[in-house]
C-alpha positions, 0 to 999 in steps of 0.5 A: 618256600620251594620257590624261594629255595629254588630261586636262591640255590639254583643260580649258585649250583647250576651252569648257565650256557651262553652264546658269545658274539663269535657264535661260540658257547661258553658256560658261567657259574656263580661262586659267591660274589664271582662269576666264573666262565668256561670255554669248554663244557665244565666237568668233561674230559678231552676224551669225553668231548672227543667221543661225543664229537665222533658220535655226532657224525652218526646218522641217527636222526631217523631214530629220533 
């Protein structure tokens, strides 16, 4: 029962991340019979993406 629910619900409720032929990430999600695609991470604002970009320059690899 859990397996069946997982197999049917997750594809409708989760984004899939893909890599385009141009090496760009894009997201897709099923909405009924349609597949919607996004070139920017869904659910994020410009400011959140900018903050993540700035934080990515910090040398934190030694802390991992």
